Biopython code that builds the backbone (N, CA, C, O; Angstrom):
import numpy as np
from Bio.PDB.StructureBuilder import StructureBuilder

atoms = [
    (1, "MET", "N", (276.390, 128.420, 159.748)),
    (1, "MET", "CA", (275.946, 128.789, 158.404)),
    (1, "MET", "C", (276.146, 127.440, 157.952)),
    (1, "MET", "O", (275.099, 126.917, 157.569)),
    (2, "LYS", "N", (276.974, 126.853, 157.893)),
    (2, "LYS", "CA", (276.848, 126.113, 156.944)),
    (2, "LYS", "C", (275.933, 124.895, 157.836)),
    (2, "LYS", "O", (276.869, 124.149, 158.122)),
    (3, "GLN", "N", (274.657, 124.217, 158.466)),
    (3, "GLN", "CA", (273.721, 123.675, 158.702)),
    (3, "GLN", "C", (272.710, 124.389, 157.751)),
    (3, "GLN", "O", (271.849, 123.808, 157.090)),
    (4, "PHE", "N", (272.955, 125.833, 157.779)),
    (4, "PHE", "CA", (271.535, 126.232, 156.442)),
    (4, "PHE", "C", (272.073, 126.282, 155.320)),
    (4, "PHE", "O", (271.192, 126.681, 154.557)),
    (5, "ILE", "N", (273.355, 126.049, 154.546)),
    (5, "ILE", "CA", (273.432, 126.063, 152.848)),
    (5, "ILE", "C", (273.489, 124.898, 152.897)),
    (5, "ILE", "O", (273.701, 124.648, 151.711)),
    (6, "GLY", "N", (273.438, 123.341, 153.722)),
    (6, "GLY", "CA", (273.097, 122.427, 153.818)),
    (6, "GLY", "C", (271.773, 121.671, 153.555)),
    (6, "GLY", "O", (271.449, 120.750, 152.805)),
    (7, "VAL", "N", (270.927, 122.689, 154.783)),
    (7, "VAL", "CA", (268.939, 122.166, 154.176)),
    (7, "VAL", "C", (269.142, 123.628, 152.528)),
    (7, "VAL", "O", (268.211, 123.296, 151.793)),
    (8, "THR", "N", (269.344, 123.973, 152.334)),
    (8, "THR", "CA", (269.419, 125.090, 151.420)),
    (8, "THR", "C", (269.564, 123.990, 150.153)),
    (8, "THR", "O", (268.767, 123.765, 149.242)),
    (9, "LYS", "N", (270.674, 123.482, 150.390)),
    (9, "LYS", "CA", (271.285, 123.097, 149.133)),
    (9, "LYS", "C", (270.442, 121.539, 149.237)),
    (9, "LYS", "O", (270.017, 121.132, 148.156)),
    (10, "ALA", "N", (270.264, 120.944, 150.060)),
    (10, "ALA", "CA", (269.145, 119.465, 149.933)),
    (10, "ALA", "C", (268.160, 120.432, 149.237)),
    (10, "ALA", "O", (268.368, 120.303, 148.030)),
    (11, "LEU", "N", (267.641, 120.916, 149.347)),
    (11, "LEU", "CA", (266.115, 121.054, 148.627)),
    (11, "LEU", "C", (266.554, 122.059, 147.613)),
    (11, "LEU", "O", (266.026, 123.170, 147.573)),
    (12, "SER", "N", (267.341, 121.762, 146.935)),
    (12, "SER", "CA", (267.846, 122.777, 145.838)),
    (12, "SER", "C", (267.531, 121.535, 144.976)),
    (12, "SER", "O", (267.599, 121.919, 143.808)),
    (13, "ASP", "N", (267.256, 120.385, 145.007)),
    (13, "ASP", "CA", (266.272, 119.737, 143.434)),
    (13, "ASP", "C", (265.225, 118.795, 144.176)),
    (13, "ASP", "O", (265.215, 118.179, 145.241)),
    (14, "PRO", "N", (264.213, 119.003, 142.943)),
    (14, "PRO", "CA", (262.987, 119.210, 142.742)),
    (14, "PRO", "C", (262.744, 117.301, 143.051)),
    (14, "PRO", "O", (261.738, 116.746, 143.493)),
    (15, "SER", "N", (263.682, 116.857, 142.748)),
    (15, "SER", "CA", (263.690, 115.457, 143.366)),
    (15, "SER", "C", (262.905, 115.794, 144.884)),
    (15, "SER", "O", (261.739, 115.747, 145.277)),
    (16, "ARG", "N", (263.959, 116.084, 145.364)),
    (16, "ARG", "CA", (264.009, 115.970, 147.171)),
    (16, "ARG", "C", (262.664, 116.586, 147.415)),
    (16, "ARG", "O", (261.904, 115.901, 148.100)),
    (17, "VAL", "N", (262.228, 117.720, 147.000)),
    (17, "VAL", "CA", (261.157, 118.811, 147.563)),
    (17, "VAL", "C", (259.601, 117.515, 147.367)),
    (17, "VAL", "O", (258.633, 117.167, 148.044)),
    (18, "LYS", "N", (260.171, 117.214, 146.083)),
    (18, "LYS", "CA", (259.154, 115.663, 146.085)),
    (18, "LYS", "C", (258.732, 114.633, 147.010)),
    (18, "LYS", "O", (257.624, 114.288, 147.422)),
    (19, "ILE", "N", (260.534, 114.024, 147.336)),
    (19, "ILE", "CA", (260.370, 113.815, 148.498)),
    (19, "ILE", "C", (259.771, 113.444, 149.671)),
    (19, "ILE", "O", (258.968, 112.564, 149.982)),
    (20, "VAL", "N", (260.697, 114.855, 150.606)),
    (20, "VAL", "CA", (259.621, 115.903, 151.669)),
    (20, "VAL", "C", (258.322, 115.978, 151.422)),
    (20, "VAL", "O", (257.575, 116.306, 152.344)),
    (21, "LYS", "N", (257.861, 115.724, 150.287)),
    (21, "LYS", "CA", (256.442, 116.218, 150.122)),
    (21, "LYS", "C", (255.365, 114.925, 150.736)),
    (21, "LYS", "O", (254.443, 114.907, 151.552)),
    (22, "MET", "N", (256.267, 113.537, 149.560)),
    (22, "MET", "CA", (255.708, 112.146, 150.141)),
    (22, "MET", "C", (255.456, 112.225, 151.394)),
    (22, "MET", "O", (254.261, 112.220, 151.688)),
    (23, "LEU", "N", (256.591, 112.334, 152.659)),
    (23, "LEU", "CA", (257.063, 111.943, 153.440)),
    (23, "LEU", "C", (256.102, 112.873, 154.304)),
    (23, "LEU", "O", (256.246, 113.062, 155.511)),
    (24, "GLN", "N", (255.191, 113.376, 153.585)),
    (24, "GLN", "CA", (254.733, 114.062, 154.851)),
    (24, "GLN", "C", (253.229, 113.943, 155.374)),
    (24, "GLN", "O", (252.362, 114.596, 155.954)),
    (25, "HIS", "N", (253.565, 112.210, 154.578)),
    (25, "HIS", "CA", (251.635, 112.047, 154.436)),
    (25, "HIS", "C", (252.337, 110.570, 154.901)),
    (25, "HIS", "O", (251.718, 110.157, 155.881)),
    (26, "ARG", "N", (253.025, 109.987, 154.656)),
    (26, "ARG", "CA", (253.495, 108.801, 155.526)),
    (26, "ARG", "C", (255.222, 108.556, 155.477)),
    (26, "ARG", "O", (256.101, 109.322, 155.082)),
    (27, "SER", "N", (255.295, 107.486, 155.916)),
    (27, "SER", "CA", (256.595, 106.852, 155.581)),
    (27, "SER", "C", (256.902, 106.346, 154.732)),
    (27, "SER", "O", (255.918, 105.634, 154.532)),
    (28, "MET", "N", (257.940, 106.008, 153.580)),
    (28, "MET", "CA", (258.238, 105.020, 153.284)),
    (28, "MET", "C", (259.245, 104.510, 152.299)),
    (28, "MET", "O", (259.956, 105.339, 151.732)),
    (29, "CYS", "N", (259.380, 103.260, 152.040)),
    (29, "CYS", "CA", (260.839, 102.753, 152.490)),
    (29, "CYS", "C", (261.542, 103.230, 150.542)),
    (29, "CYS", "O", (260.889, 104.032, 149.874)),
    (30, "VAL", "N", (262.709, 102.656, 150.023)),
    (30, "VAL", "CA", (263.517, 103.358, 148.895)),
    (30, "VAL", "C", (262.825, 102.581, 147.656)),
    (30, "VAL", "O", (263.023, 103.222, 146.624)),
    (31, "CYS", "N", (262.122, 101.474, 147.444)),
    (31, "CYS", "CA", (261.715, 101.019, 146.550)),
    (31, "CYS", "C", (259.929, 101.886, 146.360)),
    (31, "CYS", "O", (259.063, 102.130, 145.520)),
    (32, "GLU", "N", (260.207, 102.029, 147.571)),
    (32, "GLU", "CA", (258.183, 102.968, 147.096)),
    (32, "GLU", "C", (258.275, 104.488, 146.505)),
    (32, "GLU", "O", (257.396, 104.842, 145.718)),
    (33, "ILE", "N", (259.488, 105.544, 146.924)),
    (33, "ILE", "CA", (259.336, 106.723, 146.683)),
    (33, "ILE", "C", (260.408, 106.057, 145.092)),
    (33, "ILE", "O", (260.804, 106.886, 144.274)),
    (34, "GLN", "N", (260.683, 104.745, 144.929)),
    (34, "GLN", "CA", (261.379, 104.984, 143.645)),
    (34, "GLN", "C", (260.185, 104.896, 143.031)),
    (34, "GLN", "O", (259.671, 105.749, 142.307)),
    (35, "ALA", "N", (259.786, 103.919, 143.315)),
    (35, "ALA", "CA", (258.203, 103.800, 141.814)),
    (35, "ALA", "C", (257.288, 105.568, 141.777)),
    (35, "ALA", "O", (256.863, 106.097, 140.751)),
    (36, "THR", "N", (257.221, 105.999, 142.825)),
    (36, "THR", "CA", (256.839, 106.701, 142.957)),
    (36, "THR", "C", (256.704, 107.908, 141.672)),
    (36, "THR", "O", (255.841, 108.307, 140.891)),
    (37, "LEU", "N", (258.353, 108.233, 142.055)),
    (37, "LEU", "CA", (259.122, 109.320, 141.143)),
    (37, "LEU", "C", (259.782, 108.971, 140.297)),
    (37, "LEU", "O", (260.469, 109.660, 139.543)),
    (38, "GLU", "N", (259.612, 107.541, 140.333)),
    (38, "GLU", "CA", (260.427, 106.545, 138.764)),
    (38, "GLU", "C", (261.972, 106.718, 138.772)),
    (38, "GLU", "O", (262.795, 106.780, 137.859)),
    (39, "LEU", "N", (262.040, 106.754, 139.659)),
    (39, "LEU", "CA", (263.718, 107.315, 139.585)),
    (39, "LEU", "C", (264.504, 105.358, 139.825)),
    (39, "LEU", "O", (264.208, 104.282, 140.344)),
    (40, "ALA", "N", (265.462, 105.927, 139.124)),
    (40, "ALA", "CA", (266.490, 104.116, 139.900)),
    (40, "ALA", "C", (266.949, 104.116, 141.112)),
    (40, "ALA", "O", (267.385, 105.120, 141.676)),
    (41, "GLN", "N", (266.873, 102.776, 141.692)),
    (41, "GLN", "CA", (267.416, 102.224, 142.672)),
    (41, "GLN", "C", (268.563, 104.207, 143.631)),
    (41, "GLN", "O", (268.482, 105.157, 144.409)),
    (42, "PRO", "N", (269.281, 103.573, 142.777)),
    (42, "PRO", "CA", (270.512, 104.327, 143.208)),
    (42, "PRO", "C", (270.104, 105.928, 143.547)),
    (42, "PRO", "O", (270.409, 106.663, 144.486)),
    (43, "THR", "N", (269.516, 106.069, 142.697)),
    (43, "THR", "CA", (269.087, 107.758, 142.380)),
    (43, "THR", "C", (268.569, 108.327, 143.727)),
    (43, "THR", "O", (268.964, 109.271, 144.411)),
    (44, "ALA", "N", (266.904, 106.873, 143.981)),
    (44, "ALA", "CA", (266.550, 107.306, 145.041)),
    (44, "ALA", "C", (267.293, 107.267, 146.915)),
    (44, "ALA", "O", (266.896, 107.927, 147.876)),
    (45, "SER", "N", (268.331, 106.343, 146.870)),
    (45, "SER", "CA", (268.784, 106.046, 147.746)),
    (45, "SER", "C", (270.424, 107.462, 147.890)),
    (45, "SER", "O", (270.923, 107.757, 148.976)),
    (46, "LYS", "N", (270.874, 108.022, 146.604)),
    (46, "LYS", "CA", (271.092, 109.185, 146.813)),
    (46, "LYS", "C", (270.665, 110.524, 147.252)),
    (46, "LYS", "O", (271.417, 111.451, 147.555)),
    (47, "HIS", "N", (269.290, 110.527, 147.253)),
    (47, "HIS", "CA", (268.805, 111.139, 147.118)),
    (47, "HIS", "C", (267.830, 111.433, 148.820)),
    (47, "HIS", "O", (267.101, 112.373, 149.140)),
    (48, "LEU", "N", (268.151, 110.454, 149.430)),
    (48, "LEU", "CA", (267.441, 110.096, 150.582)),
    (48, "LEU", "C", (268.442, 110.502, 151.501)),
    (48, "LEU", "O", (267.901, 111.017, 152.480)),
    (49, "LYS", "N", (270.029, 110.478, 151.615)),
    (49, "LYS", "CA", (271.108, 110.138, 152.107)),
    (49, "LYS", "C", (271.536, 111.570, 152.115)),
    (49, "LYS", "O", (272.128, 111.979, 153.114)),
    (50, "ILE", "N", (271.301, 112.386, 151.105)),
    (50, "ILE", "CA", (271.628, 114.151, 150.267)),
    (50, "ILE", "C", (270.608, 114.557, 151.861)),
    (50, "ILE", "O", (270.945, 115.151, 152.885)),
    (51, "LEU", "N", (269.535, 114.038, 151.527)),
    (51, "LEU", "CA", (268.473, 114.838, 152.863)),
    (51, "LEU", "C", (268.473, 114.390, 154.842)),
    (51, "LEU", "O", (268.341, 115.067, 155.861)),
    (52, "GLU", "N", (268.709, 112.833, 154.543)),
    (52, "GLU", "CA", (269.272, 112.921, 155.790)),
    (52, "GLU", "C", (270.172, 113.360, 156.500)),
    (52, "GLU", "O", (269.997, 113.395, 157.718)),
    (53, "GLU", "N", (271.547, 113.876, 155.843)),
    (53, "GLU", "CA", (272.359, 114.662, 155.678)),
    (53, "GLU", "C", (272.485, 116.204, 156.434)),
    (53, "GLU", "O", (273.385, 116.704, 157.109)),
    (54, "ALA", "N", (270.998, 116.766, 155.943)),
    (54, "ALA", "CA", (271.302, 117.944, 156.196)),
    (54, "ALA", "C", (270.014, 118.064, 156.945)),
    (54, "ALA", "O", (269.215, 118.921, 156.568)),
    (55, "GLY", "N", (269.574, 116.906, 158.489)),
    (55, "GLY", "CA", (268.416, 117.132, 158.839)),
    (55, "GLY", "C", (266.730, 117.040, 159.075)),
    (55, "GLY", "O", (265.820, 117.171, 159.894)),
    (56, "LEU", "N", (267.092, 116.696, 157.622)),
    (56, "LEU", "CA", (265.406, 116.623, 156.963)),
    (56, "LEU", "C", (264.376, 115.666, 156.914)),
    (56, "LEU", "O", (263.146, 115.663, 156.871)),
    (57, "VAL", "N", (265.508, 114.673, 156.939)),
    (57, "VAL", "CA", (264.247, 112.881, 157.148)),
    (57, "VAL", "C", (265.161, 112.102, 157.707)),
    (57, "VAL", "O", (266.264, 112.559, 158.007)),
    (58, "THR", "N", (264.893, 111.076, 157.878)),
    (58, "THR", "CA", (264.963, 109.735, 159.222)),
    (58, "THR", "C", (264.687, 108.594, 159.038)),
    (58, "THR", "O", (263.698, 108.130, 158.471)),
    (59, "TYR", "N", (265.612, 108.041, 159.542)),
    (59, "TYR", "CA", (265.050, 106.532, 158.805)),
    (59, "TYR", "C", (264.980, 105.298, 160.422)),
    (59, "TYR", "O", (264.851, 105.518, 161.626)),
    (60, "ARG", "N", (265.088, 104.452, 159.868)),
    (60, "ARG", "CA", (264.294, 103.306, 161.132)),
    (60, "ARG", "C", (263.991, 102.254, 160.859)),
    (60, "ARG", "O", (262.954, 101.714, 160.473)),
    (61, "LYS", "N", (265.323, 101.848, 161.158)),
    (61, "LYS", "CA", (264.929, 99.933, 160.271)),
    (61, "LYS", "C", (263.794, 99.394, 160.880)),
    (61, "LYS", "O", (263.389, 99.993, 161.876)),
    (62, "SER", "N", (262.930, 97.981, 160.354)),
    (62, "SER", "CA", (261.984, 97.256, 161.031)),
    (62, "SER", "C", (262.529, 96.057, 160.426)),
    (62, "SER", "O", (262.936, 96.161, 159.269)),
    (63, "GLY", "N", (262.614, 94.845, 161.058)),
    (63, "GLY", "CA", (262.326, 93.492, 160.129)),
    (63, "GLY", "C", (263.783, 93.986, 158.483)),
    (63, "GLY", "O", (264.880, 94.527, 158.346)),
    (64, "LEU", "N", (262.977, 93.479, 157.862)),
    (64, "LEU", "CA", (263.987, 93.916, 156.098)),
    (64, "LEU", "C", (263.955, 95.321, 155.389)),
    (64, "LEU", "O", (264.871, 95.616, 154.621)),
    (65, "TRP", "N", (262.401, 96.629, 155.753)),
    (65, "TRP", "CA", (262.592, 97.315, 155.364)),
    (65, "TRP", "C", (263.868, 98.579, 156.215)),
    (65, "TRP", "O", (264.560, 98.284, 157.190)),
    (66, "VAL", "N", (263.870, 99.618, 155.675)),
    (66, "VAL", "CA", (264.309, 101.099, 155.926)),
    (66, "VAL", "C", (263.048, 101.252, 155.929)),
    (66, "VAL", "O", (262.191, 100.474, 155.509)),
    (67, "ASN", "N", (262.882, 102.637, 156.583)),
    (67, "ASN", "CA", (261.742, 102.801, 157.231)),
    (67, "ASN", "C", (261.670, 104.828, 156.793)),
    (67, "ASN", "O", (261.479, 105.552, 157.770)),
    (68, "TYR", "N", (261.797, 105.397, 155.654)),
    (68, "TYR", "CA", (261.912, 107.068, 155.514)),
    (68, "TYR", "C", (260.904, 107.987, 156.468)),
    (68, "TYR", "O", (259.754, 107.568, 156.598)),
    (69, "SER", "N", (261.191, 108.928, 156.981)),
    (69, "SER", "CA", (260.192, 110.295, 157.338)),
    (69, "SER", "C", (260.913, 110.922, 157.302)),
    (69, "SER", "O", (262.091, 110.802, 156.963)),
    (70, "LEU", "N", (260.002, 112.209, 157.856)),
    (70, "LEU", "CA", (260.385, 113.562, 158.084)),
    (70, "LEU", "C", (261.226, 113.600, 159.503)),
    (70, "LEU", "O", (260.798, 112.967, 160.468)),
    (71, "ALA", "N", (262.597, 114.468, 159.599)),
    (71, "ALA", "CA", (263.050, 114.419, 160.858)),
    (71, "ALA", "C", (262.077, 115.101, 161.726)),
    (71, "ALA", "O", (260.948, 115.503, 161.446)),
    (72, "ASP", "N", (262.756, 115.157, 162.876)),
    (72, "ASP", "CA", (261.683, 116.321, 163.796)),
    (72, "ASP", "C", (262.202, 117.252, 163.940)),
    (72, "ASP", "O", (261.894, 117.781, 165.008)),
    (73, "GLY", "N", (263.146, 117.976, 163.167)),
    (73, "GLY", "CA", (264.411, 119.139, 162.963)),
    (73, "GLY", "C", (264.873, 119.002, 164.410)),
    (73, "GLY", "O", (265.637, 119.891, 164.788)),
    (74, "LYS", "N", (264.674, 118.417, 164.953)),
    (74, "LYS", "CA", (266.613, 118.557, 167.130)),
    (74, "LYS", "C", (267.246, 119.276, 166.319)),
    (74, "LYS", "O", (267.302, 120.494, 166.488)),
    (75, "SER", "N", (267.951, 118.554, 165.096)),
    (75, "SER", "CA", (269.681, 118.283, 165.303)),
    (75, "SER", "C", (269.449, 119.854, 164.654)),
    (75, "SER", "O", (270.142, 120.718, 165.192)),
    (76, "ASN", "N", (268.712, 120.221, 163.758)),
    (76, "ASN", "CA", (268.732, 121.539, 163.095)),
    (76, "ASN", "C", (267.556, 122.737, 162.584)),
    (76, "ASN", "O", (266.656, 122.719, 161.745)),
    (77, "PRO", "N", (268.135, 123.900, 163.674)),
    (77, "PRO", "CA", (267.023, 124.495, 163.206)),
    (77, "PRO", "C", (266.392, 125.214, 161.787)),
    (77, "PRO", "O", (265.317, 125.751, 161.523)),
    (78, "TYR", "N", (267.236, 125.023, 161.269)),
    (78, "TYR", "CA", (266.590, 125.247, 159.819)),
    (78, "TYR", "C", (266.001, 124.223, 158.704)),
    (78, "TYR", "O", (265.586, 124.330, 157.550)),
    (79, "ALA", "N", (266.215, 122.957, 159.843)),
    (79, "ALA", "CA", (265.761, 122.250, 158.900)),
    (79, "ALA", "C", (263.862, 121.831, 159.584)),
    (79, "ALA", "O", (262.977, 121.336, 158.887)),
    (80, "ALA", "N", (263.754, 122.150, 160.789)),
    (80, "ALA", "CA", (263.211, 122.199, 161.040)),
    (80, "ALA", "C", (262.526, 123.177, 160.947)),
    (80, "ALA", "O", (261.430, 122.731, 161.284)),
    (81, "THR", "N", (262.269, 125.076, 160.540)),
    (81, "THR", "CA", (261.480, 125.580, 160.048)),
    (81, "THR", "C", (261.240, 125.131, 159.034)),
    (81, "THR", "O", (260.164, 124.533, 159.049)),
    (82, "LEU", "N", (261.937, 125.118, 157.738)),
    (82, "LEU", "CA", (261.459, 124.837, 156.112)),
    (82, "LEU", "C", (260.597, 123.703, 156.165)),
    (82, "LEU", "O", (259.588, 123.853, 155.476)),
    (83, "LEU", "N", (260.699, 122.307, 156.938)),
    (83, "LEU", "CA", (259.979, 121.184, 156.781)),
    (83, "LEU", "C", (258.495, 121.718, 157.245)),
    (83, "LEU", "O", (257.386, 121.558, 156.736)),
    (84, "GLY", "N", (258.944, 122.435, 158.448)),
    (84, "GLY", "CA", (257.061, 123.404, 158.809)),
    (84, "GLY", "C", (256.762, 124.089, 157.303)),
    (84, "GLY", "O", (255.693, 124.026, 156.695)),
    (85, "ASN", "N", (257.585, 124.538, 157.010)),
    (85, "ASN", "CA", (257.193, 125.952, 155.891)),
    (85, "ASN", "C", (256.423, 125.190, 154.841)),
    (85, "ASN", "O", (255.411, 125.495, 154.209)),
    (86, "LEU", "N", (257.422, 123.777, 154.827)),
    (86, "LEU", "CA", (256.755, 123.344, 153.782)),
    (86, "LEU", "C", (255.739, 122.578, 154.347)),
    (86, "LEU", "O", (255.839, 122.732, 155.564)),
    (87, "ARG", "N", (255.224, 122.163, 154.204)),
    (87, "ARG", "CA", (254.139, 121.738, 154.996)),
    (87, "ARG", "C", (252.788, 122.459, 154.371)),
    (87, "ARG", "O", (251.834, 121.874, 153.857)),
    (88, "HIS", "N", (252.959, 123.893, 154.551)),
    (88, "HIS", "CA", (251.611, 124.062, 153.344)),
    (88, "HIS", "C", (252.261, 125.036, 151.959)),
    (88, "HIS", "O", (251.591, 125.898, 151.391)),
    (89, "TRP", "N", (253.829, 124.641, 151.553)),
    (89, "TRP", "CA", (253.802, 125.170, 150.547)),
    (89, "TRP", "C", (253.324, 124.270, 149.329)),
    (89, "TRP", "O", (252.792, 123.272, 149.813)),
    (90, "LEU", "N", (253.299, 124.221, 147.897)),
    (90, "LEU", "CA", (253.225, 123.419, 147.379)),
    (90, "LEU", "C", (252.323, 122.298, 147.051)),
    (90, "LEU", "O", (252.368, 121.567, 146.062)),
    (91, "ASP", "N", (251.351, 122.278, 148.218)),
    (91, "ASP", "CA", (250.120, 121.675, 148.319)),
    (91, "ASP", "C", (249.304, 121.809, 147.203)),
    (91, "ASP", "O", (248.533, 120.862, 147.041)),
    (92, "SER", "N", (249.203, 123.347, 145.800)),
    (92, "SER", "CA", (247.992, 123.053, 144.895)),
    (92, "SER", "C", (248.934, 122.932, 143.852)),
    (92, "SER", "O", (248.345, 123.381, 142.869)),
    (93, "ASP", "N", (250.540, 122.433, 143.368)),
    (93, "ASP", "CA", (251.400, 121.929, 142.708)),
    (93, "ASP", "C", (250.717, 120.833, 141.521)),
    (93, "ASP", "O", (250.454, 119.725, 141.987)),
    (94, "PRO", "N", (250.507, 120.966, 140.523)),
    (94, "PRO", "CA", (249.958, 119.626, 139.516)),
    (94, "PRO", "C", (250.790, 118.448, 140.091)),
    (94, "PRO", "O", (250.455, 117.394, 140.632)),
    (95, "GLU", "N", (252.095, 119.045, 139.759)),
    (95, "GLU", "CA", (252.901, 117.325, 140.194)),
    (95, "GLU", "C", (252.505, 116.861, 141.584)),
    (95, "GLU", "O", (251.838, 115.898, 141.963)),
    (96, "VAL", "N", (253.058, 117.742, 142.157)),
    (96, "VAL", "CA", (252.980, 117.243, 143.770)),
    (96, "VAL", "C", (251.670, 116.583, 144.278)),
    (96, "VAL", "O", (251.488, 115.577, 144.964)),
    (97, "LEU", "N", (250.447, 117.863, 143.473)),
    (97, "LEU", "CA", (249.175, 116.525, 143.796)),
    (97, "LEU", "C", (248.521, 115.322, 142.754)),
    (97, "LEU", "O", (247.522, 114.658, 143.032)),
    (98, "GLY", "N", (249.394, 115.192, 141.380)),
    (98, "GLY", "CA", (249.313, 114.071, 141.215)),
    (98, "GLY", "C", (249.971, 112.734, 141.601)),
    (98, "GLY", "O", (249.822, 111.532, 141.380)),
    (99, "MET", "N", (250.749, 113.532, 142.268)),
    (99, "MET", "CA", (252.423, 112.353, 143.186)),
    (99, "MET", "C", (251.317, 112.223, 144.594)),
    (99, "MET", "O", (251.029, 111.073, 144.926)),
    (100, "ALA", "N", (250.851, 113.115, 145.218)),
    (100, "ALA", "CA", (250.045, 112.841, 146.505)),
    (100, "ALA", "C", (249.075, 111.469, 146.401)),
    (100, "ALA", "O", (249.056, 110.546, 147.215)),
    (101, "LYS", "N", (248.140, 111.615, 144.962)),
    (101, "LYS", "CA", (247.085, 110.937, 143.990)),
    (101, "LYS", "C", (247.110, 109.651, 144.460)),
    (101, "LYS", "O", (246.464, 109.039, 145.311)),
    (102, "ARG", "N", (248.683, 109.176, 143.144)),
    (102, "ARG", "CA", (249.169, 108.092, 143.313)),
    (102, "ARG", "C", (249.457, 107.482, 144.826)),
    (102, "ARG", "O", (248.885, 106.432, 145.121)),
    (103, "LEU", "N", (250.141, 107.978, 145.583)),
    (103, "LEU", "CA", (249.995, 106.914, 147.000)),
    (103, "LEU", "C", (250.132, 106.187, 147.188)),
    (103, "LEU", "O", (250.974, 105.290, 147.143)),
    (104, "PRO", "N", (248.818, 106.530, 147.612)),
    (104, "PRO", "CA", (247.339, 105.519, 148.142)),
    (104, "PRO", "C", (247.683, 103.772, 147.063)),
    (104, "PRO", "O", (247.560, 102.705, 147.664)),
    (105, "GLU", "N", (248.076, 103.776, 145.579)),
    (105, "GLU", "CA", (248.079, 102.635, 144.967)),
    (105, "GLU", "C", (249.626, 102.296, 144.988)),
    (105, "GLU", "O", (249.976, 101.819, 143.908)),
    (106, "ILE", "N", (250.913, 102.436, 146.149)),
    (106, "ILE", "CA", (252.228, 102.089, 146.136)),
    (106, "ILE", "C", (251.725, 101.744, 147.169)),
    (106, "ILE", "O", (250.947, 102.282, 147.957)),
    (107, "ASN", "N", (252.554, 100.162, 147.089)),
    (107, "ASN", "CA", (252.310, 99.384, 147.873)),
    (107, "ASN", "C", (253.784, 98.669, 147.898)),
    (107, "ASN", "O", (254.209, 98.359, 146.785)),
    (108, "ARG", "N", (254.592, 98.376, 148.983)),
    (108, "ARG", "CA", (256.086, 98.105, 149.181)),
    (108, "ARG", "C", (255.445, 96.495, 148.702)),
    (108, "ARG", "O", (255.718, 96.017, 147.601)),
    (109, "GLU", "N", (255.011, 96.141, 149.204)),
    (109, "GLU", "CA", (255.386, 93.953, 149.246)),
    (109, "GLU", "C", (254.728, 93.713, 147.924)),
    (109, "GLU", "O", (254.591, 92.536, 147.589)),
    (110, "GLN", "N", (254.152, 94.977, 146.847)),
    (110, "GLN", "CA", (253.561, 94.366, 145.552)),
    (110, "GLN", "C", (254.923, 95.014, 144.623)),
    (110, "GLN", "O", (255.146, 94.404, 143.578)),
    (111, "ILE", "N", (255.880, 96.261, 144.955)),
    (111, "ILE", "CA", (256.920, 96.672, 144.414)),
    (111, "ILE", "C", (257.769, 95.854, 144.444)),
    (111, "ILE", "O", (258.213, 95.330, 143.422)),
    (112, "CYS", "N", (258.101, 95.625, 145.432)),
    (112, "CYS", "CA", (259.477, 94.310, 145.787)),
    (112, "CYS", "C", (259.524, 93.224, 145.291)),
    (112, "CYS", "O", (260.586, 92.683, 144.983)),
    (113, "LYS", "N", (258.705, 92.856, 145.172)),
    (113, "LYS", "CA", (258.204, 91.035, 144.426)),
    (113, "LYS", "C", (258.773, 91.068, 143.379)),
    (113, "LYS", "O", (259.539, 90.118, 143.215)),
    (114, "ARG", "N", (258.701, 92.082, 142.238)),
    (114, "ARG", "CA", (259.149, 92.332, 141.039)),
    (114, "ARG", "C", (260.987, 91.584, 141.158)),
    (114, "ARG", "O", (261.739, 91.637, 140.185)),
]
sb = StructureBuilder()
sb.init_structure("model")
sb.init_model(0)
sb.init_chain("A")
sb.init_seg("    ")
for serial, (resi, resn, name, xyz) in enumerate(atoms, 1):
    if name == "N":
        sb.init_residue(resn, " ", resi, " ")
    sb.init_atom(name, np.array(xyz, "f"), 0.0, 1.0, " ", f" {name:<3s}", serial, name[0])
structure = sb.get_structure()
């Protein structure tokens, strides 16, 4: 039951659901997520940590970058099921649509130069 509760709690925050929806499109670094959702860096990092602990998100270091992507679900069957369902859910939601439109404009090199 602990894994199930962890996944449902992780997805109980709208920002974390948006992060999952963004990561369906491509892997992203914290600064890209932060810029897209207009969050402070510590807030974005905290959300990513919660998603990671729930088995929904994973990360990979690549040089100076830490790239976050959706987990494969092998470590948590509840995470796998919800990630699969979320692929089809909320696609017509106005907030999710607006966020998806902004993603091509989000460029880590430009954001992180600031």
